NUFILO-191938 format. One record per residue (C-alpha): residue number from 1; z, y, x. Coordinates in nm, 3 decimals. Example, Ala and Ser with C-alpha at 12.3 -4.5 7.8 and 13.67 -1.06 7.14 Angstrom:
# residues 2
+-----+---------+---------+---------+
: num :       Z :       Y :       X :
+-----+---------+---------+---------+
:   1 :   0.780 :  -0.450 :   1.230 :
:   2 :   0.714 :  -0.106 :   1.367 :
+-----+---------+---------+---------+
***
This chain:
# residues 233
+-----+---------+---------+---------+
: num :       Z :       Y :       X :
+-----+---------+---------+---------+
:   1 :  -3.657 :  -1.843 :  -0.329 :
:   2 :  -3.436 :  -1.929 :  -0.021 :
:   3 :  -3.063 :  -1.893 :  -0.040 :
:   4 :  -2.977 :  -1.583 :   0.148 :
:   5 :  -2.601 :  -1.610 :   0.118 :
:   6 :  -2.428 :  -1.584 :   0.463 :
:   7 :  -2.213 :  -1.885 :   0.574 :
:   8 :  -1.868 :  -1.877 :   0.438 :
:   9 :  -1.740 :  -1.817 :   0.802 :
:  10 :  -1.851 :  -1.462 :   0.746 :
:  11 :  -1.646 :  -1.428 :   0.442 :
:  12 :  -1.275 :  -1.265 :   0.464 :
:  13 :  -1.020 :  -1.533 :   0.558 :
:  14 :  -0.789 :  -1.372 :   0.282 :
:  15 :  -0.770 :  -1.079 :   0.052 :
:  16 :  -0.439 :  -0.902 :   0.007 :
:  17 :  -0.346 :  -0.651 :  -0.260 :
:  18 :  -0.076 :  -0.385 :  -0.328 :
:  19 :   0.057 :  -0.459 :  -0.662 :
:  20 :   0.127 :  -0.144 :  -0.881 :
:  21 :  -0.173 :   0.052 :  -0.928 :
:  22 :  -0.412 :  -0.185 :  -0.738 :
:  23 :  -0.391 :  -0.532 :  -0.864 :
:  24 :  -0.199 :  -0.455 :  -1.190 :
:  25 :  -0.184 :  -0.162 :  -1.420 :
:  26 :   0.207 :  -0.138 :  -1.456 :
:  27 :   0.218 :   0.215 :  -1.566 :
:  28 :   0.256 :   0.138 :  -1.937 :
:  29 :   0.583 :  -0.040 :  -1.873 :
:  30 :   0.711 :   0.243 :  -1.660 :
:  31 :   0.609 :   0.498 :  -1.929 :
:  32 :   0.860 :   0.313 :  -2.169 :
:  33 :   1.122 :   0.287 :  -1.898 :
:  34 :   1.111 :   0.655 :  -1.809 :
:  35 :   1.101 :   0.784 :  -2.161 :
:  36 :   1.399 :   0.566 :  -2.253 :
:  37 :   1.588 :   0.718 :  -1.967 :
:  38 :   1.486 :   1.073 :  -2.086 :
:  39 :   1.601 :   0.993 :  -2.438 :
:  40 :   1.930 :   0.873 :  -2.314 :
:  41 :   1.979 :   1.224 :  -2.171 :
:  42 :   1.862 :   1.392 :  -2.496 :
:  43 :   1.519 :   1.491 :  -2.357 :
:  44 :   1.182 :   1.453 :  -2.519 :
:  45 :   0.914 :   1.213 :  -2.396 :
:  46 :   0.681 :   1.280 :  -2.117 :
:  47 :   0.308 :   1.228 :  -2.142 :
:  48 :   0.186 :   0.880 :  -2.008 :
:  49 :  -0.029 :   1.053 :  -1.753 :
:  50 :   0.245 :   1.255 :  -1.581 :
:  51 :   0.445 :   0.938 :  -1.536 :
:  52 :   0.164 :   0.713 :  -1.417 :
:  53 :   0.077 :   0.923 :  -1.109 :
:  54 :   0.432 :   0.880 :  -0.980 :
:  55 :   0.439 :   0.506 :  -1.033 :
:  56 :   0.323 :   0.417 :  -0.676 :
:  57 :   0.591 :   0.649 :  -0.531 :
:  58 :   0.867 :   0.417 :  -0.636 :
:  59 :   1.183 :   0.442 :  -0.851 :
:  60 :   1.338 :   0.746 :  -0.644 :
:  61 :   1.033 :   0.957 :  -0.720 :
:  62 :   1.004 :   0.837 :  -1.079 :
:  63 :   1.378 :   0.922 :  -1.136 :
:  64 :   1.322 :   1.265 :  -0.986 :
:  65 :   1.025 :   1.331 :  -1.190 :
:  66 :   1.172 :   1.185 :  -1.509 :
:  67 :   1.472 :   1.417 :  -1.515 :
:  68 :   1.358 :   1.704 :  -1.294 :
:  69 :   1.651 :   1.632 :  -1.052 :
:  70 :   1.690 :   1.567 :  -0.675 :
:  71 :   1.855 :   1.282 :  -0.494 :
:  72 :   2.147 :   1.526 :  -0.436 :
:  73 :   2.244 :   1.504 :  -0.807 :
:  74 :   2.588 :   1.363 :  -0.859 :
:  75 :   2.472 :   1.086 :  -1.088 :
:  76 :   2.133 :   1.013 :  -0.922 :
:  77 :   2.215 :   0.676 :  -0.815 :
:  78 :   2.340 :   0.557 :  -1.171 :
:  79 :   2.045 :   0.729 :  -1.339 :
:  80 :   1.805 :   0.564 :  -1.108 :
:  81 :   1.969 :   0.210 :  -1.184 :
:  82 :   1.940 :   0.300 :  -1.557 :
:  83 :   1.573 :   0.358 :  -1.509 :
:  84 :   1.528 :   0.033 :  -1.312 :
:  85 :   1.734 :  -0.169 :  -1.581 :
:  86 :   1.516 :  -0.013 :  -1.860 :
:  87 :   1.196 :  -0.138 :  -1.655 :
:  88 :   1.340 :  -0.486 :  -1.605 :
:  89 :   1.399 :  -0.522 :  -1.977 :
:  90 :   1.034 :  -0.439 :  -2.066 :
:  91 :   0.857 :  -0.571 :  -1.738 :
:  92 :   0.517 :  -0.720 :  -1.821 :
:  93 :   0.524 :  -0.606 :  -2.172 :
:  94 :   0.209 :  -0.397 :  -2.148 :
:  95 :   0.110 :  -0.444 :  -1.783 :
:  96 :  -0.219 :  -0.613 :  -1.725 :
:  97 :  -0.469 :  -0.698 :  -1.446 :
:  98 :  -0.713 :  -0.422 :  -1.407 :
:  99 :  -1.043 :  -0.481 :  -1.570 :
: 100 :  -1.265 :  -0.706 :  -1.359 :
: 101 :  -0.997 :  -0.840 :  -1.120 :
: 102 :  -0.943 :  -1.149 :  -1.308 :
: 103 :  -1.300 :  -1.244 :  -1.231 :
: 104 :  -1.253 :  -1.154 :  -0.869 :
: 105 :  -0.948 :  -1.367 :  -0.832 :
: 106 :  -1.141 :  -1.663 :  -0.988 :
: 107 :  -1.429 :  -1.608 :  -0.735 :
: 108 :  -1.176 :  -1.603 :  -0.436 :
: 109 :  -1.008 :  -1.924 :  -0.569 :
: 110 :  -1.353 :  -2.090 :  -0.614 :
: 111 :  -1.453 :  -1.983 :  -0.258 :
: 112 :  -1.108 :  -2.118 :  -0.122 :
: 113 :  -1.023 :  -1.776 :   0.004 :
: 114 :  -0.652 :  -1.728 :  -0.039 :
: 115 :  -0.519 :  -1.407 :  -0.196 :
: 116 :  -0.176 :  -1.244 :  -0.201 :
: 117 :   0.031 :  -0.942 :  -0.260 :
: 118 :   0.213 :  -0.719 :  -0.023 :
: 119 :   0.412 :  -0.457 :  -0.207 :
: 120 :   0.695 :  -0.223 :  -0.176 :
: 121 :   0.824 :  -0.343 :  -0.512 :
: 122 :   1.143 :  -0.548 :  -0.471 :
: 123 :   1.116 :  -0.919 :  -0.553 :
: 124 :   1.361 :  -0.873 :  -0.844 :
: 125 :   1.070 :  -0.694 :  -1.040 :
: 126 :   0.769 :  -0.823 :  -0.852 :
: 127 :   0.830 :  -1.196 :  -0.910 :
: 128 :   0.899 :  -1.181 :  -1.276 :
: 129 :   0.595 :  -0.949 :  -1.330 :
: 130 :   0.350 :  -1.195 :  -1.167 :
: 131 :   0.504 :  -1.483 :  -1.365 :
: 132 :   0.472 :  -1.296 :  -1.684 :
: 133 :   0.092 :  -1.230 :  -1.604 :
: 134 :   0.052 :  -1.593 :  -1.500 :
: 135 :  -0.040 :  -1.504 :  -1.145 :
: 136 :   0.239 :  -1.679 :  -0.966 :
: 137 :   0.057 :  -2.015 :  -0.935 :
: 138 :  -0.263 :  -1.882 :  -0.785 :
: 139 :  -0.101 :  -1.607 :  -0.565 :
: 140 :  -0.078 :  -1.760 :  -0.217 :
: 141 :   0.163 :  -1.529 :  -0.068 :
: 142 :   0.397 :  -1.258 :  -0.210 :
: 143 :   0.569 :  -1.010 :   0.035 :
: 144 :   0.828 :  -0.759 :  -0.087 :
: 145 :   1.074 :  -0.532 :   0.080 :
: 146 :   1.333 :  -0.810 :   0.065 :
: 147 :   1.131 :  -1.019 :   0.321 :
: 148 :   1.089 :  -0.748 :   0.591 :
: 149 :   1.281 :  -0.512 :   0.809 :
: 150 :   1.033 :  -0.248 :   0.761 :
: 151 :   0.830 :  -0.165 :   0.456 :
: 152 :   0.482 :   0.000 :   0.434 :
: 153 :   0.352 :   0.204 :   0.586 :
: 154 :   0.468 :  -0.025 :   0.874 :
: 155 :   0.248 :  -0.322 :   0.908 :
: 156 :   0.523 :  -0.589 :   0.934 :
: 157 :   0.469 :  -0.720 :   0.584 :
: 158 :   0.102 :  -0.761 :   0.627 :
: 159 :   0.138 :  -0.945 :   0.955 :
: 160 :   0.402 :  -1.174 :   0.772 :
: 161 :   0.152 :  -1.239 :   0.498 :
: 162 :  -0.119 :  -1.328 :   0.740 :
: 163 :   0.110 :  -1.573 :   0.921 :
: 164 :   0.227 :  -1.735 :   0.604 :
: 165 :  -0.133 :  -1.808 :   0.486 :
: 166 :  -0.231 :  -1.900 :   0.851 :
: 167 :  -0.511 :  -1.635 :   0.869 :
: 168 :  -0.608 :  -1.386 :   1.141 :
: 169 :  -0.504 :  -1.033 :   1.038 :
: 170 :  -0.841 :  -0.893 :   1.158 :
: 171 :  -1.033 :  -1.108 :   0.924 :
: 172 :  -0.834 :  -1.013 :   0.615 :
: 173 :  -0.891 :  -0.732 :   0.368 :
: 174 :  -0.617 :  -0.508 :   0.230 :
: 175 :  -0.652 :  -0.311 :  -0.088 :
: 176 :  -0.410 :  -0.036 :  -0.202 :
: 177 :  -0.397 :   0.280 :  -0.408 :
: 178 :  -0.176 :   0.495 :  -0.171 :
: 179 :  -0.227 :   0.632 :   0.178 :
: 180 :   0.068 :   0.416 :   0.307 :
: 181 :  -0.128 :   0.102 :   0.211 :
: 182 :  -0.435 :   0.212 :   0.414 :
: 183 :  -0.206 :   0.321 :   0.702 :
: 184 :  -0.042 :  -0.021 :   0.703 :
: 185 :  -0.371 :  -0.209 :   0.673 :
: 186 :  -0.522 :  -0.012 :   0.951 :
: 187 :  -0.218 :  -0.071 :   1.176 :
: 188 :  -0.243 :  -0.442 :   1.111 :
: 189 :  -0.618 :  -0.441 :   1.213 :
: 190 :  -0.731 :  -0.540 :   0.867 :
: 191 :  -1.028 :  -0.411 :   0.664 :
: 192 :  -0.898 :  -0.157 :   0.418 :
: 193 :  -1.012 :  -0.056 :   0.072 :
: 194 :  -0.870 :   0.239 :  -0.116 :
: 195 :  -0.837 :   0.186 :  -0.474 :
: 196 :  -0.938 :   0.523 :  -0.615 :
: 197 :  -0.865 :   0.420 :  -0.977 :
: 198 :  -0.497 :   0.374 :  -0.906 :
: 199 :  -0.194 :   0.602 :  -0.938 :
: 200 :  -0.328 :   0.895 :  -0.732 :
: 201 :  -0.247 :   1.252 :  -0.812 :
: 202 :  -0.497 :   1.536 :  -0.794 :
: 203 :  -0.336 :   1.670 :  -0.469 :
: 204 :  -0.445 :   1.377 :  -0.263 :
: 205 :  -0.789 :   1.347 :  -0.106 :
: 206 :  -0.867 :   0.972 :  -0.066 :
: 207 :  -1.133 :   1.033 :   0.193 :
: 208 :  -0.858 :   1.151 :   0.427 :
: 209 :  -0.703 :   0.801 :   0.424 :
: 210 :  -0.991 :   0.665 :   0.650 :
: 211 :  -1.016 :   0.343 :   0.464 :
: 212 :  -1.311 :   0.121 :   0.537 :
: 213 :  -1.428 :   0.126 :   0.178 :
: 214 :  -1.336 :   0.301 :  -0.142 :
: 215 :  -1.337 :   0.131 :  -0.484 :
: 216 :  -1.375 :   0.388 :  -0.749 :
: 217 :  -1.334 :   0.127 :  -1.013 :
: 218 :  -1.166 :  -0.219 :  -1.001 :
: 219 :  -1.510 :  -0.386 :  -1.042 :
: 220 :  -1.619 :  -0.222 :  -0.724 :
: 221 :  -1.383 :  -0.434 :  -0.508 :
: 222 :  -1.603 :  -0.737 :  -0.515 :
: 223 :  -1.913 :  -0.541 :  -0.395 :
: 224 :  -1.707 :  -0.361 :  -0.139 :
: 225 :  -1.572 :  -0.682 :   0.013 :
: 226 :  -1.930 :  -0.825 :   0.041 :
: 227 :  -2.031 :  -0.501 :   0.203 :
: 228 :  -1.748 :  -0.491 :   0.451 :
: 229 :  -1.782 :  -0.865 :   0.551 :
: 230 :  -2.151 :  -0.894 :   0.525 :
: 231 :  -2.102 :  -1.199 :   0.289 :
: 232 :  -2.149 :  -1.330 :  -0.060 :
: 233 :  -1.840 :  -1.430 :  -0.244 :
+-----+---------+---------+---------+
***
């Protein structure tokens, strides 16, 4: 049977991921951090599911949800920092690559397609996380809020990542589990894939994000990339 695989030139020049809820399931560590914060305030633990859906919204939203307070609370800043300190102490303890993504990263590496991370997670937390998961050596670029003037949904971080790995933005795929990820990817002219398995609450309609593809499961990213780029990876 003849080889029907398309030339590598049709493959994406690079694949970029959001971090929390897209590449790595970080919710288990946040469940620990949030409930430690609640216990410090003499409150009972929250169910893991109610915490997970807020992880992609950042530490402000997590603090609000954890304690049912607003940013106007007199102690909000110190409580938020306590949450972040809790998280740093347990970072990577239970976090893991989503099922099937280890194989995808191996395929990308074998095909000499660089991959990287563009996240709104500060480098103080992102760097030790990827080191703990032994991803740092194979990750070609890591862009955090520390590196840019404007975070997602602004496309600055995506353009910066494309420049650092010397790839054309229009030939890159960006994958994320939040509408701001898809908005940023679209603004950068990249192919976008919405990670429907991520930290998405029931009020969000992922179809409204207008991503080029939707991955219902982590394992779907591989086939979605091949479809969007008409290639075999």
